[in-house]
C-alpha positions, 0 to 999 in steps of 0.5 A: 500500500502506498501512502502520501509523504508525511502521512501519519494516520492509520494504515487505511487505504486512500479515502474515497470521496464519500469517506466523511472522515477525510472530507472534513476541512481540517485535515486536507490543509495540514497535508497541503501545508506539509507538502508545501514545506517539503516542496520548498526544501526540495527546491532549496536543495536543487538550487531553484529559486522560489516563484516570484510573488506578483500579487498587488500587495507584494508589488506595493510592498516592494515599491514602498521599500524601494521608495524608502531606499530612494529617499535615504539615497537622496538624503545621503547625497547632501553631505553634512558639510554641505548642510553646514555650508547651506546653514551658514549661507542662509545666515549670512544672506539674512544678515546682509538683507537686515543691513539694507537701509531701504526696501524697493518693490519691483514688479516682475515685468519691470525686473531687468538688468538695471537692478543688477547695475544699481546693486553694483553701483553700491560697491565698494562699501564704506568708502564715503565720508561724512561731514566730519571725515568719518567713513560712511556706509553707502546706501544699500537697497533690498529689492523685492521682486515677487518671490525673490529678494535681491541685494548686495552681499559681499564685495562684487557679490549679489545674493538672491533668495527664492521663496517658494509657496504652496496654497499661499504659505511659505514652504521653503527658501533657496539661496544663490550668490552671483559674483562678477566685477561689474554688471557689464561683465559676465557673472557666474554662480559662486555658491547656492542651495539649489537642489542638484536635480533642478537644471541650474547649469542649463539655465546658467549657460543659456541666460546668465552671461547675457541676461542676469535678470532673465536667469534669476526669473527663470530659476525662480519659476523652476523652483516654485513649480518644483515645490508646488508639484512636490507639495501636491504629491505630499498632500495627495498621499495624506488625503488619499492614503486610504485609497492609494495603492501604488505611487511613484515619482521622479525626484523633480516630480515631473513624472508621477504614476499612481493607482487608487481604488475607487468604487471597487475599480482600480484607477491608474493615473500617469502624469507627465510635466514636459514644461518644468516651469509649470505645476500642471501636467502637460500629459495625463493618462487615466484608465479604469480597470473593470471590477471583479466579475462578482461586482460587475454591476456598473453599466460602463463595463458592459457592452451593448449585448450585456457581455462584461468588458475585460479591457480598461476604459480611458477617462478623457474628461479626467485627463482634461481635468488633471491638466487644468487643476492641481492634483488633490482638487482635480482628483475630487472632480475625477472621482465625482465624474467616475461615479457618474459614468459607472452609474450610467449617468452623464458627467456633470462638471460645469468647468468642462466644455461640451466636447470633453463631456461628449467624449468622456470614455474611450475603450481600446482607442475608440471614444464612446459616450453612453 
């Protein structure tokens, strides 16, 4: 008589289907569990790798670990000495701003190299004489141009502070020091606290030698857009943590992919920011995957002959919304429109034009509206 490996019961023949003793739900799982353990040992002895777990939970866990490693690597790229230099630079520039004798507010459209020329005219300092023959410090002006503060720093150096905001609140400040002999000679970047992934070198090569004011304005726009994108992602993670299953993005936050679960459906979103000066994506792709067959009660996932669809549907209206509004608010409108489509109702969004509402769903590249 042949018995299964690991069998420890009585020496009875294999039970038949009608044998109630072996039809209980408590015996078979133990045998299967033991069999799985023996299979793992056999694979280990044979040098075979375990089959990869491709479940969604496993992928999410691996991605979360990769993001943790990515964050640690990103932090490690800024050494302790660089952090000390940045702290000292912030302090010194703050002191230079405090020593300015007046503040001049300049509209962005009026900001040009004349401001840089005026700052250079302040150099060298402490060479003037008062009526008593004592040294008198020349007037020093702090220029405020929207989110930028510019002033003379040290001899023939100009300090620029870039303030970045989100939802009207100051988030982070970045600092830059330019050096040159005059406004009519080429300036160069002496030191800064700009993140390494912001394209500072490219902007410097293109603009600084010919138009310092343009260089400062463009760099300020890049920093503001980057911080806005970063804060949108951070807020989205906080407000939708219960729905969010997967999310990944670049360090510059110019490409974002995430998956959420809404109304029993999996929704995948891809955002691309080709214009780094913008905090709104230039490319957006939104796909909704059918729910399990047992939950396939939504009209949008059935064809005309009432057969369930197996391919995802692309939400054109959601792609338009995501290109018009920042992520957390745009996502609220996306969910509202998705619920309407799943229920077989038209999307009621007053901020979308008729053409967008008329092509709200696309299946396999073909736009349809139910």
